[in-house]
mmJSON file of the N, C-alpha and C atoms, coordinates in Angstrom:
{"data_MODEL":{"atom_site":{
"group_PDB":["ATOM","ATOM","ATOM","ATOM","ATOM","ATOM","ATOM","ATOM","ATOM","ATOM","ATOM","ATOM","ATOM","ATOM","ATOM","ATOM","ATOM","ATOM","ATOM","ATOM","ATOM","ATOM","ATOM","ATOM","ATOM","ATOM","ATOM","ATOM","ATOM","ATOM","ATOM","ATOM","ATOM","ATOM","ATOM","ATOM","ATOM","ATOM","ATOM","ATOM","ATOM","ATOM","ATOM","ATOM","ATOM","ATOM","ATOM","ATOM","ATOM","ATOM","ATOM","ATOM","ATOM","ATOM","ATOM","ATOM","ATOM","ATOM","ATOM","ATOM","ATOM","ATOM","ATOM","ATOM","ATOM","ATOM","ATOM","ATOM","ATOM","ATOM","ATOM","ATOM","ATOM","ATOM","ATOM","ATOM","ATOM","ATOM","ATOM","ATOM","ATOM","ATOM","ATOM","ATOM","ATOM","ATOM","ATOM","ATOM","ATOM","ATOM","ATOM","ATOM","ATOM","ATOM","ATOM","ATOM","ATOM","ATOM","ATOM","ATOM","ATOM","ATOM","ATOM","ATOM","ATOM","ATOM","ATOM","ATOM","ATOM","ATOM","ATOM","ATOM","ATOM","ATOM","ATOM","ATOM","ATOM","ATOM","ATOM","ATOM","ATOM","ATOM","ATOM","ATOM","ATOM","ATOM","ATOM","ATOM","ATOM","ATOM","ATOM","ATOM","ATOM","ATOM","ATOM","ATOM","ATOM","ATOM","ATOM","ATOM","ATOM","ATOM","ATOM","ATOM","ATOM","ATOM","ATOM","ATOM","ATOM","ATOM","ATOM","ATOM","ATOM","ATOM","ATOM","ATOM","ATOM","ATOM","ATOM","ATOM","ATOM","ATOM","ATOM","ATOM","ATOM","ATOM","ATOM","ATOM","ATOM","ATOM","ATOM","ATOM","ATOM","ATOM","ATOM","ATOM","ATOM","ATOM","ATOM","ATOM","ATOM","ATOM","ATOM","ATOM","ATOM","ATOM","ATOM","ATOM","ATOM","ATOM","ATOM","ATOM","ATOM","ATOM","ATOM","ATOM","ATOM","ATOM"],
"id":[1,2,3,4,5,6,7,8,9,10,11,12,13,14,15,16,17,18,19,20,21,22,23,24,25,26,27,28,29,30,31,32,33,34,35,36,37,38,39,40,41,42,43,44,45,46,47,48,49,50,51,52,53,54,55,56,57,58,59,60,61,62,63,64,65,66,67,68,69,70,71,72,73,74,75,76,77,78,79,80,81,82,83,84,85,86,87,88,89,90,91,92,93,94,95,96,97,98,99,100,101,102,103,104,105,106,107,108,109,110,111,112,113,114,115,116,117,118,119,120,121,122,123,124,125,126,127,128,129,130,131,132,133,134,135,136,137,138,139,140,141,142,143,144,145,146,147,148,149,150,151,152,153,154,155,156,157,158,159,160,161,162,163,164,165,166,167,168,169,170,171,172,173,174,175,176,177,178,179,180,181,182,183,184,185,186,187,188,189,190,191,192,193,194,195,196,197,198],
"type_symbol":["N","C","C","N","C","C","N","C","C","N","C","C","N","C","C","N","C","C","N","C","C","N","C","C","N","C","C","N","C","C","N","C","C","N","C","C","N","C","C","N","C","C","N","C","C","N","C","C","N","C","C","N","C","C","N","C","C","N","C","C","N","C","C","N","C","C","N","C","C","N","C","C","N","C","C","N","C","C","N","C","C","N","C","C","N","C","C","N","C","C","N","C","C","N","C","C","N","C","C","N","C","C","N","C","C","N","C","C","N","C","C","N","C","C","N","C","C","N","C","C","N","C","C","N","C","C","N","C","C","N","C","C","N","C","C","N","C","C","N","C","C","N","C","C","N","C","C","N","C","C","N","C","C","N","C","C","N","C","C","N","C","C","N","C","C","N","C","C","N","C","C","N","C","C","N","C","C","N","C","C","N","C","C","N","C","C","N","C","C","N","C","C","N","C","C","N","C","C"],
"label_atom_id":["N","CA","C","N","CA","C","N","CA","C","N","CA","C","N","CA","C","N","CA","C","N","CA","C","N","CA","C","N","CA","C","N","CA","C","N","CA","C","N","CA","C","N","CA","C","N","CA","C","N","CA","C","N","CA","C","N","CA","C","N","CA","C","N","CA","C","N","CA","C","N","CA","C","N","CA","C","N","CA","C","N","CA","C","N","CA","C","N","CA","C","N","CA","C","N","CA","C","N","CA","C","N","CA","C","N","CA","C","N","CA","C","N","CA","C","N","CA","C","N","CA","C","N","CA","C","N","CA","C","N","CA","C","N","CA","C","N","CA","C","N","CA","C","N","CA","C","N","CA","C","N","CA","C","N","CA","C","N","CA","C","N","CA","C","N","CA","C","N","CA","C","N","CA","C","N","CA","C","N","CA","C","N","CA","C","N","CA","C","N","CA","C","N","CA","C","N","CA","C","N","CA","C","N","CA","C","N","CA","C","N","CA","C","N","CA","C","N","CA","C","N","CA","C","N","CA","C","N","CA","C"],
"label_alt_id":[null,null,null,null,null,null,null,null,null,null,null,null,null,null,null,null,null,null,null,null,null,null,null,null,null,null,null,null,null,null,null,null,null,null,null,null,null,null,null,null,null,null,null,null,null,null,null,null,null,null,null,null,null,null,null,null,null,null,null,null,null,null,null,null,null,null,null,null,null,null,null,null,null,null,null,null,null,null,null,null,null,null,null,null,null,null,null,null,null,null,null,null,null,null,null,null,null,null,null,null,null,null,null,null,null,null,null,null,null,null,null,null,null,null,null,null,null,null,null,null,null,null,null,null,null,null,null,null,null,null,null,null,null,null,null,null,null,null,null,null,null,null,null,null,null,null,null,null,null,null,null,null,null,null,null,null,null,null,null,null,null,null,null,null,null,null,null,null,null,null,null,null,null,null,null,null,null,null,null,null,null,null,null,null,null,null,null,null,null,null,null,null,null,null,null,null,null,null],
"label_comp_id":["MET","MET","MET","PRO","PRO","PRO","ASP","ASP","ASP","ASP","ASP","ASP","GLU","GLU","GLU","ILE","ILE","ILE","ALA","ALA","ALA","GLN","GLN","GLN","ARG","ARG","ARG","LEU","LEU","LEU","ARG","ARG","ARG","ASP","ASP","ASP","PHE","PHE","PHE","ARG","ARG","ARG","GLU","GLU","GLU","GLN","GLN","GLN","LEU","LEU","LEU","GLU","GLU","GLU","ALA","ALA","ALA","GLU","GLU","GLU","VAL","VAL","VAL","TRP","TRP","TRP","PRO","PRO","PRO","ALA","ALA","ALA","ALA","ALA","ALA","THR","THR","THR","GLU","GLU","GLU","ALA","ALA","ALA","ALA","ALA","ALA","ALA","ALA","ALA","GLU","GLU","GLU","TYR","TYR","TYR","HIS","HIS","HIS","VAL","VAL","VAL","ASP","ASP","ASP","GLN","GLN","GLN","VAL","VAL","VAL","THR","THR","THR","HIS","HIS","HIS","LEU","LEU","LEU","VAL","VAL","VAL","GLN","GLN","GLN","LEU","LEU","LEU","LYS","LYS","LYS","ALA","ALA","ALA","ARG","ARG","ARG","ILE","ILE","ILE","ASP","ASP","ASP","ALA","ALA","ALA","LEU","LEU","LEU","THR","THR","THR","TRP","TRP","TRP","ALA","ALA","ALA","ILE","ILE","ILE","ASP","ASP","ASP","HIS","HIS","HIS","ARG","ARG","ARG","PRO","PRO","PRO","ARG","ARG","ARG","GLU","GLU","GLU","ARG","ARG","ARG","ALA","ALA","ALA","LYS","LYS","LYS","ILE","ILE","ILE","GLY","GLY","GLY","PHE","PHE","PHE"],
"label_asym_id":["A","A","A","A","A","A","A","A","A","A","A","A","A","A","A","A","A","A","A","A","A","A","A","A","A","A","A","A","A","A","A","A","A","A","A","A","A","A","A","A","A","A","A","A","A","A","A","A","A","A","A","A","A","A","A","A","A","A","A","A","A","A","A","A","A","A","A","A","A","A","A","A","A","A","A","A","A","A","A","A","A","A","A","A","A","A","A","A","A","A","A","A","A","A","A","A","A","A","A","A","A","A","A","A","A","A","A","A","A","A","A","A","A","A","A","A","A","A","A","A","A","A","A","A","A","A","A","A","A","A","A","A","A","A","A","A","A","A","A","A","A","A","A","A","A","A","A","A","A","A","A","A","A","A","A","A","A","A","A","A","A","A","A","A","A","A","A","A","A","A","A","A","A","A","A","A","A","A","A","A","A","A","A","A","A","A","A","A","A","A","A","A","A","A","A","A","A","A"],
"label_entity_id":["1","1","1","1","1","1","1","1","1","1","1","1","1","1","1","1","1","1","1","1","1","1","1","1","1","1","1","1","1","1","1","1","1","1","1","1","1","1","1","1","1","1","1","1","1","1","1","1","1","1","1","1","1","1","1","1","1","1","1","1","1","1","1","1","1","1","1","1","1","1","1","1","1","1","1","1","1","1","1","1","1","1","1","1","1","1","1","1","1","1","1","1","1","1","1","1","1","1","1","1","1","1","1","1","1","1","1","1","1","1","1","1","1","1","1","1","1","1","1","1","1","1","1","1","1","1","1","1","1","1","1","1","1","1","1","1","1","1","1","1","1","1","1","1","1","1","1","1","1","1","1","1","1","1","1","1","1","1","1","1","1","1","1","1","1","1","1","1","1","1","1","1","1","1","1","1","1","1","1","1","1","1","1","1","1","1","1","1","1","1","1","1","1","1","1","1","1","1"],
"label_seq_id":[1,1,1,2,2,2,3,3,3,4,4,4,5,5,5,6,6,6,7,7,7,8,8,8,9,9,9,10,10,10,11,11,11,12,12,12,13,13,13,14,14,14,15,15,15,16,16,16,17,17,17,18,18,18,19,19,19,20,20,20,21,21,21,22,22,22,23,23,23,24,24,24,25,25,25,26,26,26,27,27,27,28,28,28,29,29,29,30,30,30,31,31,31,32,32,32,33,33,33,34,34,34,35,35,35,36,36,36,37,37,37,38,38,38,39,39,39,40,40,40,41,41,41,42,42,42,43,43,43,44,44,44,45,45,45,46,46,46,47,47,47,48,48,48,49,49,49,50,50,50,51,51,51,52,52,52,53,53,53,54,54,54,55,55,55,56,56,56,57,57,57,58,58,58,59,59,59,60,60,60,61,61,61,62,62,62,63,63,63,64,64,64,65,65,65,66,66,66],
"pdbx_PDB_ins_code":[null,null,null,null,null,null,null,null,null,null,null,null,null,null,null,null,null,null,null,null,null,null,null,null,null,null,null,null,null,null,null,null,null,null,null,null,null,null,null,null,null,null,null,null,null,null,null,null,null,null,null,null,null,null,null,null,null,null,null,null,null,null,null,null,null,null,null,null,null,null,null,null,null,null,null,null,null,null,null,null,null,null,null,null,null,null,null,null,null,null,null,null,null,null,null,null,null,null,null,null,null,null,null,null,null,null,null,null,null,null,null,null,null,null,null,null,null,null,null,null,null,null,null,null,null,null,null,null,null,null,null,null,null,null,null,null,null,null,null,null,null,null,null,null,null,null,null,null,null,null,null,null,null,null,null,null,null,null,null,null,null,null,null,null,null,null,null,null,null,null,null,null,null,null,null,null,null,null,null,null,null,null,null,null,null,null,null,null,null,null,null,null,null,null,null,null,null,null],
"Cartn_x":[131.621,131.246,131.482,130.516,130.662,131.796,132.423,133.541,133.169,131.982,131.576,131.455,130.984,130.857,132.235,133.16,134.53,135.143,134.986,135.537,134.951,133.657,133.032,133.563,133.754,134.307,135.724,136.509,137.864,137.839,136.912,136.791,136.429,135.491,135.093,136.265,137.035,138.207,139.24,139.455,140.407,139.997,138.727,138.248,138.432,138.172,138.362,139.832,140.72,142.15,142.604,142.185,142.587,142.093,140.9,140.345,141.152,141.802,142.579,144.058,144.592,146.037,146.478,145.83,146.332,146.234,145.164,145.166,146.264,146.474,147.522,148.904,149.118,150.41,150.66,149.634,149.77,150.13,149.456,149.745,151.16,151.557,152.9,153.961,153.713,154.672,154.789,153.673,153.693,154.482,154.509,155.23,156.607,157.034,158.351,158.578,157.547,157.671,157.954,159.213,159.613,159.296,159.577,159.315,157.831,156.987,155.546,155.089,155.615,155.271,155.703,156.908,157.409,156.477,156.059,155.155,153.805,153.31,152.025,152.112,153.239,153.422,153.502,154.173,154.217,152.818,152.032,150.653,149.862,150.071,149.385,149.771,151.035,151.468,150.75,150.551,149.822,148.353,147.79,146.407,146.301,147.277,147.28,147.388,148.191,148.307,146.98,146.293,144.975,144.0,144.046,143.187,143.46,144.728,145.092,144.566,144.729,144.282,142.767,142.043,140.583,140.177,140.819,140.449,140.853,141.807,142.305,141.983,141.047,140.697,139.896,140.019,139.201,137.727,136.901,135.465,134.821,135.356,134.839,136.014,135.836,136.88,136.888,138.08,138.187,137.573,136.835,136.204,136.983,137.565,138.357,137.659,137.332,136.658,137.624,137.641,138.473,137.595],
"Cartn_y":[-23.415,-22.408,-21.029,-20.153,-18.812,-18.012,-17.148,-16.339,-15.511,-14.919,-14.089,-14.915,-16.143,-17.017,-17.407,-17.687,-18.004,-16.81,-15.632,-14.42,-14.198,-14.414,-14.227,-15.238,-16.469,-17.484,-17.108,-16.581,-16.144,-14.959,-14.02,-12.878,-13.353,-14.296,-14.831,-15.519,-16.284,-16.971,-15.961,-14.916,-13.867,-13.193,-12.866,-12.21,-13.104,-14.388,-15.334,-15.396,-15.472,-15.512,-14.241,-13.088,-11.828,-11.738,-12.229,-12.187,-13.055,-14.087,-14.99,-14.612,-14.015,-13.752,-12.697,-11.543,-10.457,-10.748,-11.336,-11.689,-12.707,-13.669,-14.667,-14.018,-13.095,-12.412,-11.542,-10.86,-10.023,-10.864,-11.988,-12.882,-13.448,-13.863,-14.407,-13.348,-12.125,-11.047,-10.757,-10.782,-10.523,-11.589,-12.797,-13.899,-14.12,-13.189,-13.226,-14.482,-14.952,-16.079,-15.523,-15.208,-14.516,-15.338,-16.64,-17.475,-17.488,-17.569,-17.586,-16.246,-15.159,-13.836,-13.74,-14.228,-14.201,-14.956,-16.139,-16.934,-16.24,-15.616,-14.927,-13.697,-12.997,-11.842,-12.311,-13.44,-13.996,-14.387,-14.956,-15.301,-14.045,-12.975,-11.712,-11.2,-11.357,-10.944,-11.765,-13.034,-13.881,-13.474,-13.106,-12.624,-11.351,-10.455,-9.226,-9.544,-10.555,-10.967,-11.522,-12.272,-12.794,-11.644,-10.654,-9.481,-8.79,-8.609,-7.969,-8.787,-10.106,-10.971,-10.899,-10.883,-10.791,-9.457,-8.388,-7.051,-6.786,-7.544,-7.304,-8.447,-9.286,-10.407,-9.893,-10.592,-10.216,-10.415,-9.565,-9.659,-10.82,-11.159,-12.296,-13.095,-14.394,-15.238,-15.047,-15.077,-14.978,-16.229,-16.022,-17.155,-17.439,-18.614,-19.019,-20.216,-20.109,-21.208,-21.995,-23.289,-24.159,-25.181],
"Cartn_z":[104.517,105.494,104.861,104.919,104.33,104.992,104.202,104.699,105.922,105.916,107.056,108.33,108.193,109.362,109.899,109.007,109.42,110.137,109.564,110.175,111.562,111.722,113.038,114.048,113.622,114.529,114.95,114.008,114.34,115.299,115.089,116.009,117.414,117.5,118.808,119.497,118.718,119.259,119.742,118.945,119.311,120.617,120.752,121.974,123.194,123.033,124.132,124.542,123.555,123.862,124.567,124.052,124.674,126.108,126.357,127.713,128.669,128.155,129.001,129.08,128.025,127.966,128.966,128.992,129.832,131.324,131.835,133.258,133.593,132.7,132.932,132.893,131.969,131.875,133.099,133.566,134.759,135.976,136.126,137.25,137.148,135.956,135.763,136.041,135.622,135.87,137.359,138.061,139.501,140.245,139.683,140.318,139.691,138.831,138.189,137.354,136.66,135.736,134.34,134.114,132.893,131.644,131.678,130.501,130.149,131.151,130.901,130.321,130.857,130.325,128.861,128.56,127.185,126.248,126.655,125.821,125.636,126.682,126.59,125.694,125.743,124.858,123.403,123.175,121.82,121.349,122.244,121.903,121.551,122.298,122.009,120.62,120.247,118.908,117.841,118.108,117.158,117.076,118.209,118.217,117.379,117.524,116.724,115.231,114.884,113.48,112.979,113.816,113.458,113.225,114.083,113.931,112.6,112.276,111.017,109.841,109.896,108.803,108.624,109.727,109.641,109.025,109.465,108.993,107.545,107.017,105.663,104.703,105.065,104.185,102.995,101.87,100.715,101.032,100.527,100.797,100.05,98.907,98.151,97.628,97.584,97.012,95.496,94.941,93.486,92.865,91.809,91.133,89.857,89.83,88.671,88.038,86.8,86.113,85.251,85.459,84.619,83.963],
"occupancy":[1.0,1.0,1.0,1.0,1.0,1.0,1.0,1.0,1.0,1.0,1.0,1.0,1.0,1.0,1.0,1.0,1.0,1.0,1.0,1.0,1.0,1.0,1.0,1.0,1.0,1.0,1.0,1.0,1.0,1.0,1.0,1.0,1.0,1.0,1.0,1.0,1.0,1.0,1.0,1.0,1.0,1.0,1.0,1.0,1.0,1.0,1.0,1.0,1.0,1.0,1.0,1.0,1.0,1.0,1.0,1.0,1.0,1.0,1.0,1.0,1.0,1.0,1.0,1.0,1.0,1.0,1.0,1.0,1.0,1.0,1.0,1.0,1.0,1.0,1.0,1.0,1.0,1.0,1.0,1.0,1.0,1.0,1.0,1.0,1.0,1.0,1.0,1.0,1.0,1.0,1.0,1.0,1.0,1.0,1.0,1.0,1.0,1.0,1.0,1.0,1.0,1.0,1.0,1.0,1.0,1.0,1.0,1.0,1.0,1.0,1.0,1.0,1.0,1.0,1.0,1.0,1.0,1.0,1.0,1.0,1.0,1.0,1.0,1.0,1.0,1.0,1.0,1.0,1.0,1.0,1.0,1.0,1.0,1.0,1.0,1.0,1.0,1.0,1.0,1.0,1.0,1.0,1.0,1.0,1.0,1.0,1.0,1.0,1.0,1.0,1.0,1.0,1.0,1.0,1.0,1.0,1.0,1.0,1.0,1.0,1.0,1.0,1.0,1.0,1.0,1.0,1.0,1.0,1.0,1.0,1.0,1.0,1.0,1.0,1.0,1.0,1.0,1.0,1.0,1.0,1.0,1.0,1.0,1.0,1.0,1.0,1.0,1.0,1.0,1.0,1.0,1.0,1.0,1.0,1.0,1.0,1.0,1.0],
"B_iso_or_equiv":[0.0,0.0,0.0,0.0,0.0,0.0,0.0,0.0,0.0,0.0,0.0,0.0,0.0,0.0,0.0,0.0,0.0,0.0,0.0,0.0,0.0,0.0,0.0,0.0,0.0,0.0,0.0,0.0,0.0,0.0,0.0,0.0,0.0,0.0,0.0,0.0,0.0,0.0,0.0,0.0,0.0,0.0,0.0,0.0,0.0,0.0,0.0,0.0,0.0,0.0,0.0,0.0,0.0,0.0,0.0,0.0,0.0,0.0,0.0,0.0,0.0,0.0,0.0,0.0,0.0,0.0,0.0,0.0,0.0,0.0,0.0,0.0,0.0,0.0,0.0,0.0,0.0,0.0,0.0,0.0,0.0,0.0,0.0,0.0,0.0,0.0,0.0,0.0,0.0,0.0,0.0,0.0,0.0,0.0,0.0,0.0,0.0,0.0,0.0,0.0,0.0,0.0,0.0,0.0,0.0,0.0,0.0,0.0,0.0,0.0,0.0,0.0,0.0,0.0,0.0,0.0,0.0,0.0,0.0,0.0,0.0,0.0,0.0,0.0,0.0,0.0,0.0,0.0,0.0,0.0,0.0,0.0,0.0,0.0,0.0,0.0,0.0,0.0,0.0,0.0,0.0,0.0,0.0,0.0,0.0,0.0,0.0,0.0,0.0,0.0,0.0,0.0,0.0,0.0,0.0,0.0,0.0,0.0,0.0,0.0,0.0,0.0,0.0,0.0,0.0,0.0,0.0,0.0,0.0,0.0,0.0,0.0,0.0,0.0,0.0,0.0,0.0,0.0,0.0,0.0,0.0,0.0,0.0,0.0,0.0,0.0,0.0,0.0,0.0,0.0,0.0,0.0,0.0,0.0,0.0,0.0,0.0,0.0],
"pdbx_formal_charge":[null,null,null,null,null,null,null,null,null,null,null,null,null,null,null,null,null,null,null,null,null,null,null,null,null,null,null,null,null,null,null,null,null,null,null,null,null,null,null,null,null,null,null,null,null,null,null,null,null,null,null,null,null,null,null,null,null,null,null,null,null,null,null,null,null,null,null,null,null,null,null,null,null,null,null,null,null,null,null,null,null,null,null,null,null,null,null,null,null,null,null,null,null,null,null,null,null,null,null,null,null,null,null,null,null,null,null,null,null,null,null,null,null,null,null,null,null,null,null,null,null,null,null,null,null,null,null,null,null,null,null,null,null,null,null,null,null,null,null,null,null,null,null,null,null,null,null,null,null,null,null,null,null,null,null,null,null,null,null,null,null,null,null,null,null,null,null,null,null,null,null,null,null,null,null,null,null,null,null,null,null,null,null,null,null,null,null,null,null,null,null,null,null,null,null,null,null,null],
"auth_seq_id":[1,1,1,2,2,2,3,3,3,4,4,4,5,5,5,6,6,6,7,7,7,8,8,8,9,9,9,10,10,10,11,11,11,12,12,12,13,13,13,14,14,14,15,15,15,16,16,16,17,17,17,18,18,18,19,19,19,20,20,20,21,21,21,22,22,22,23,23,23,24,24,24,25,25,25,26,26,26,27,27,27,28,28,28,29,29,29,30,30,30,31,31,31,32,32,32,33,33,33,34,34,34,35,35,35,36,36,36,37,37,37,38,38,38,39,39,39,40,40,40,41,41,41,42,42,42,43,43,43,44,44,44,45,45,45,46,46,46,47,47,47,48,48,48,49,49,49,50,50,50,51,51,51,52,52,52,53,53,53,54,54,54,55,55,55,56,56,56,57,57,57,58,58,58,59,59,59,60,60,60,61,61,61,62,62,62,63,63,63,64,64,64,65,65,65,66,66,66],
"auth_comp_id":["MET","MET","MET","PRO","PRO","PRO","ASP","ASP","ASP","ASP","ASP","ASP","GLU","GLU","GLU","ILE","ILE","ILE","ALA","ALA","ALA","GLN","GLN","GLN","ARG","ARG","ARG","LEU","LEU","LEU","ARG","ARG","ARG","ASP","ASP","ASP","PHE","PHE","PHE","ARG","ARG","ARG","GLU","GLU","GLU","GLN","GLN","GLN","LEU","LEU","LEU","GLU","GLU","GLU","ALA","ALA","ALA","GLU","GLU","GLU","VAL","VAL","VAL","TRP","TRP","TRP","PRO","PRO","PRO","ALA","ALA","ALA","ALA","ALA","ALA","THR","THR","THR","GLU","GLU","GLU","ALA","ALA","ALA","ALA","ALA","ALA","ALA","ALA","ALA","GLU","GLU","GLU","TYR","TYR","TYR","HIS","HIS","HIS","VAL","VAL","VAL","ASP","ASP","ASP","GLN","GLN","GLN","VAL","VAL","VAL","THR","THR","THR","HIS","HIS","HIS","LEU","LEU","LEU","VAL","VAL","VAL","GLN","GLN","GLN","LEU","LEU","LEU","LYS","LYS","LYS","ALA","ALA","ALA","ARG","ARG","ARG","ILE","ILE","ILE","ASP","ASP","ASP","ALA","ALA","ALA","LEU","LEU","LEU","THR","THR","THR","TRP","TRP","TRP","ALA","ALA","ALA","ILE","ILE","ILE","ASP","ASP","ASP","HIS","HIS","HIS","ARG","ARG","ARG","PRO","PRO","PRO","ARG","ARG","ARG","GLU","GLU","GLU","ARG","ARG","ARG","ALA","ALA","ALA","LYS","LYS","LYS","ILE","ILE","ILE","GLY","GLY","GLY","PHE","PHE","PHE"],
"auth_asym_id":["A","A","A","A","A","A","A","A","A","A","A","A","A","A","A","A","A","A","A","A","A","A","A","A","A","A","A","A","A","A","A","A","A","A","A","A","A","A","A","A","A","A","A","A","A","A","A","A","A","A","A","A","A","A","A","A","A","A","A","A","A","A","A","A","A","A","A","A","A","A","A","A","A","A","A","A","A","A","A","A","A","A","A","A","A","A","A","A","A","A","A","A","A","A","A","A","A","A","A","A","A","A","A","A","A","A","A","A","A","A","A","A","A","A","A","A","A","A","A","A","A","A","A","A","A","A","A","A","A","A","A","A","A","A","A","A","A","A","A","A","A","A","A","A","A","A","A","A","A","A","A","A","A","A","A","A","A","A","A","A","A","A","A","A","A","A","A","A","A","A","A","A","A","A","A","A","A","A","A","A","A","A","A","A","A","A","A","A","A","A","A","A","A","A","A","A","A","A"],
"auth_atom_id":["N","CA","C","N","CA","C","N","CA","C","N","CA","C","N","CA","C","N","CA","C","N","CA","C","N","CA","C","N","CA","C","N","CA","C","N","CA","C","N","CA","C","N","CA","C","N","CA","C","N","CA","C","N","CA","C","N","CA","C","N","CA","C","N","CA","C","N","CA","C","N","CA","C","N","CA","C","N","CA","C","N","CA","C","N","CA","C","N","CA","C","N","CA","C","N","CA","C","N","CA","C","N","CA","C","N","CA","C","N","CA","C","N","CA","C","N","CA","C","N","CA","C","N","CA","C","N","CA","C","N","CA","C","N","CA","C","N","CA","C","N","CA","C","N","CA","C","N","CA","C","N","CA","C","N","CA","C","N","CA","C","N","CA","C","N","CA","C","N","CA","C","N","CA","C","N","CA","C","N","CA","C","N","CA","C","N","CA","C","N","CA","C","N","CA","C","N","CA","C","N","CA","C","N","CA","C","N","CA","C","N","CA","C","N","CA","C","N","CA","C","N","CA","C","N","CA","C","N","CA","C"],
"pdbx_PDB_model_num":[1,1,1,1,1,1,1,1,1,1,1,1,1,1,1,1,1,1,1,1,1,1,1,1,1,1,1,1,1,1,1,1,1,1,1,1,1,1,1,1,1,1,1,1,1,1,1,1,1,1,1,1,1,1,1,1,1,1,1,1,1,1,1,1,1,1,1,1,1,1,1,1,1,1,1,1,1,1,1,1,1,1,1,1,1,1,1,1,1,1,1,1,1,1,1,1,1,1,1,1,1,1,1,1,1,1,1,1,1,1,1,1,1,1,1,1,1,1,1,1,1,1,1,1,1,1,1,1,1,1,1,1,1,1,1,1,1,1,1,1,1,1,1,1,1,1,1,1,1,1,1,1,1,1,1,1,1,1,1,1,1,1,1,1,1,1,1,1,1,1,1,1,1,1,1,1,1,1,1,1,1,1,1,1,1,1,1,1,1,1,1,1,1,1,1,1,1,1]
}}}
């Protein structure tokens, strides 16, 4: 699978997660579900790490000939 296609799939996955995380976190906070909020915030941190990885990936894979 080409790198650009992988990156696009990861971006789509990230957007889907972000769309689900914040409404769930808001609802959990309103109901004082501290553990659930904690897990959702950790998930958001992972989403941010995914975003960073996508934005800083090499444009081309190194070609090593053996």
